Residue frames relative to the residue before (quaternion, step in Angstrom):
aa qw qx qy qz dx dy dz
M 1.0000 0.0000 0.0000 0.0000 0.00 0.00 0.00
Y 0.0824 -0.8029 0.5893 0.0369 3.65 -0.61 0.90
V 0.0047 -0.8054 0.5915 -0.0376 3.52 -0.80 1.03
D 0.0306 0.7765 -0.6286 0.0310 3.67 -1.11 0.72
G 0.1518 -0.7719 0.6110 0.0882 3.59 -1.17 0.58
S 0.0847 -0.7981 0.5958 0.0301 3.47 -1.09 0.65
S 0.0628 0.8182 -0.5715 0.0008 3.58 -1.04 0.66
S 0.1570 -0.7812 0.5997 0.0740 3.50 -1.21 0.65
K 0.7190 -0.4042 0.2833 0.4892 3.61 -1.04 -0.18
H 0.7754 0.3572 -0.1468 0.4996 3.60 1.11 -0.63
R 0.8181 0.1860 -0.0348 0.5430 3.56 1.02 -0.78
A 0.1208 -0.7573 0.6410 0.0316 3.59 -1.37 0.50
G 0.2112 0.7734 -0.5845 0.1251 3.53 -0.95 0.58
V 0.2389 -0.7569 0.5942 0.1299 3.48 -1.50 0.28
G 0.1135 -0.7645 0.6186 0.1411 3.53 -1.30 0.21
V 0.1401 -0.7614 0.6324 0.0277 3.42 -1.21 0.93
V 0.1208 -0.7646 0.6316 0.0432 3.43 -1.16 0.86
L 0.0665 -0.8064 0.5876 0.0015 3.71 -0.27 1.05
E 0.1133 -0.7712 0.6264 0.0008 3.50 -0.86 1.26
G 0.0273 0.8381 -0.5443 -0.0227 3.59 -0.83 0.80
L 0.7823 -0.2456 0.1765 0.5446 3.60 -1.16 -0.36
G 0.8416 0.2189 -0.1661 0.4649 3.48 -1.18 0.62
S 0.7522 -0.3761 0.2676 0.4702 3.58 -0.68 -0.92
L 0.3319 0.7640 -0.4905 0.2561 3.49 1.32 0.39
C 0.1734 0.7334 -0.6404 0.1481 3.53 -0.98 1.02
I 0.0111 -0.7508 0.6562 -0.0753 3.44 -0.87 1.22
E 0.1841 -0.7468 0.6388 0.0196 3.34 -1.22 1.18
Q 0.0120 0.8010 -0.5986 0.0039 3.54 -0.98 0.84
L 0.0931 -0.7691 0.6308 0.0434 3.61 -0.92 0.89
L 0.0803 -0.7819 0.6177 0.0253 3.49 -1.10 0.95
H 0.1631 -0.7584 0.6238 0.0957 3.45 -1.04 0.71
F 0.2064 -0.8081 0.5416 0.1051 3.52 -0.81 0.86
G 0.4025 -0.7402 0.5069 0.1821 3.50 -1.05 0.99
F 0.6606 0.4455 -0.3019 0.5234 3.63 1.25 0.56
K 0.5140 -0.6473 0.4569 0.3286 3.44 -1.16 0.56
A 0.0167 -0.8027 0.5922 -0.0687 3.54 -0.93 0.83
S 0.5183 -0.5913 0.5358 0.3076 3.52 -1.31 0.66
N 0.6439 -0.5013 0.4200 0.3971 3.56 -1.43 0.36
N 0.6473 0.5438 -0.2925 0.4469 3.53 1.10 -0.89
Q 0.6763 0.5089 -0.2911 0.4460 3.48 1.01 -0.87
V 0.6639 0.4783 -0.3046 0.4875 3.55 1.02 -0.74
E 0.5825 0.5238 -0.4018 0.4742 3.68 1.12 -0.35
Y 0.6427 0.4788 -0.3316 0.4977 3.63 1.03 -0.58
E 0.5636 0.5966 -0.3339 0.4636 3.57 1.11 -0.78
A 0.7024 0.5040 -0.2407 0.4411 3.39 0.87 -1.16
L 0.6208 0.5215 -0.3024 0.5012 3.64 1.04 -0.81
I 0.7077 0.4532 -0.2928 0.4561 3.57 0.80 -0.78
A 0.5850 0.5713 -0.3470 0.4593 3.53 1.07 -0.73
G 0.6784 0.5437 -0.2220 0.4414 3.52 0.99 -1.24
L 0.6682 0.4586 -0.2811 0.5139 3.56 0.96 -0.99
L 0.6765 0.4883 -0.3421 0.4324 3.67 0.76 -0.80
L 0.6019 0.5311 -0.3491 0.4836 3.62 1.14 -0.84
A 0.7162 0.4748 -0.3011 0.4135 3.60 0.69 -0.96
K 0.5709 0.5483 -0.3515 0.5000 3.55 1.28 -0.62
D 0.6647 0.5131 -0.3015 0.4516 3.58 0.84 -0.92
M 0.6948 0.4662 -0.2630 0.4804 3.48 1.12 -0.57
R 0.4557 -0.7296 0.3676 0.3534 3.43 1.46 0.02
A 0.2455 0.7656 -0.5404 0.2483 3.58 1.03 0.83
R 0.2909 -0.7728 0.5429 0.1531 3.47 -1.05 0.84
K 0.7428 0.1924 -0.0976 0.6338 3.55 1.30 -0.73
V 0.0249 -0.7713 0.6356 0.0241 3.62 -0.97 0.78
E 0.1552 -0.7005 0.6948 0.0490 3.36 -1.38 0.89
C 0.0540 -0.8124 0.5805 0.0126 3.68 -0.23 1.20
K 0.1274 -0.7290 0.6704 0.0540 3.56 -1.10 0.94
T 0.0505 0.7776 -0.6203 0.0898 3.47 -1.11 1.01
D 0.4524 -0.6621 0.5150 0.3029 3.65 -1.13 0.53
S 0.5908 0.6188 -0.3640 0.3683 3.64 1.13 -0.14
Q 0.2157 -0.8190 0.5181 0.1197 3.46 -0.01 1.35
L 0.5583 0.5982 -0.3595 0.4486 3.63 1.25 -0.42
T 0.6884 0.4777 -0.2765 0.4706 3.58 0.85 -1.08
V 0.6169 0.5527 -0.3005 0.4730 3.60 0.96 -0.99
G 0.6368 0.5809 -0.2282 0.4528 3.57 1.03 -1.06
H 0.6892 0.4565 -0.2286 0.5141 3.45 1.01 -1.02
I 0.6693 0.4989 -0.2979 0.4630 3.62 0.79 -1.05
N 0.7853 0.3100 -0.2095 0.4932 3.60 0.66 -0.92
G 0.5870 -0.6733 0.3322 0.3027 3.66 1.07 0.48
K 0.4838 0.6749 -0.4326 0.3511 3.55 1.18 0.36
Y 0.7265 0.3066 -0.1894 0.5850 3.61 1.26 -0.42
Q 0.4465 -0.6776 0.5359 0.2329 3.41 -1.17 0.78
M 0.3936 -0.7074 0.5329 0.2462 3.50 -0.86 0.88
K 0.0659 -0.8405 0.5375 -0.0163 3.69 -0.53 1.24
D 0.6711 0.4687 -0.2775 0.5030 3.50 1.15 -0.72
L 0.4705 -0.7062 0.4877 0.2052 3.59 -0.68 1.22
L 0.6343 0.5304 -0.3182 0.4638 3.57 1.08 -0.73
L 0.6908 0.4646 -0.2679 0.4850 3.52 0.76 -1.01
L 0.5746 0.6033 -0.3750 0.4065 3.71 1.17 -0.58
K 0.6182 0.5621 -0.3343 0.4360 3.44 1.14 -0.49
Y 0.6341 0.4955 -0.3357 0.4896 3.65 1.13 -0.51
Y 0.6100 0.6272 -0.3845 0.2943 3.58 0.77 -0.74
P 0.6715 0.4600 -0.3473 0.4657 3.71 0.79 -0.79
R 0.6041 0.5769 -0.3373 0.4341 3.58 1.09 -0.69
V 0.6457 0.5039 -0.2789 0.5014 3.62 0.96 -0.98
V 0.6639 0.5224 -0.3010 0.4424 3.62 0.89 -0.94
D 0.6605 0.5211 -0.2930 0.4543 3.46 1.00 -0.97
I 0.7107 0.4061 -0.3228 0.4753 3.59 0.77 -0.84
M 0.5873 0.5752 -0.3921 0.4129 3.65 1.03 -0.60
A 0.6729 0.5469 -0.2894 0.4053 3.56 1.06 -0.83
R 0.5417 0.6158 -0.3522 0.4509 3.57 1.48 -0.21
F 0.6676 0.4660 -0.3062 0.4934 3.63 1.17 -0.23
E 0.5883 -0.5346 0.4614 0.3940 3.52 -1.33 0.29
S 0.7476 -0.1210 0.0742 0.6488 3.63 1.06 -0.70
T 0.0004 -0.7160 0.6978 0.0201 3.52 -1.42 0.61
T 0.0258 -0.7571 0.6528 -0.0015 3.38 -1.33 0.78
V 0.2263 -0.7688 0.5957 0.0536 3.52 -0.95 1.02
Y 0.0495 -0.8279 0.5584 -0.0196 3.54 -0.75 1.21
H 0.3927 -0.6769 0.5692 0.2523 3.61 -1.13 0.57
I 0.0806 0.7896 -0.6084 0.0000 3.45 -0.97 0.90
K 0.4952 -0.7003 0.4490 0.2504 3.57 -1.11 0.63
């Protein structure tokens, strides 16, 4: 699974690409009607991707994102300092626990 988020002064959105067995490939784009920071939309992208994978009955998930901060939080390498982002963390952990295994990787 690949996830990415983007935000500007006026818009925010996320993209998810889910690859599965064989030639399965699902792409999902979400546009938000609220203002969000770039770090918030990176978490929103991760949540959207995990929920999509769960809906597709995935048991194991490898998630790749360009958000070094999100990966650092999830993997416990970075301390959570932003109180707004702290609200996303339990949601992500809860969804990840629904899979047999999950890994989150930083990609450039």
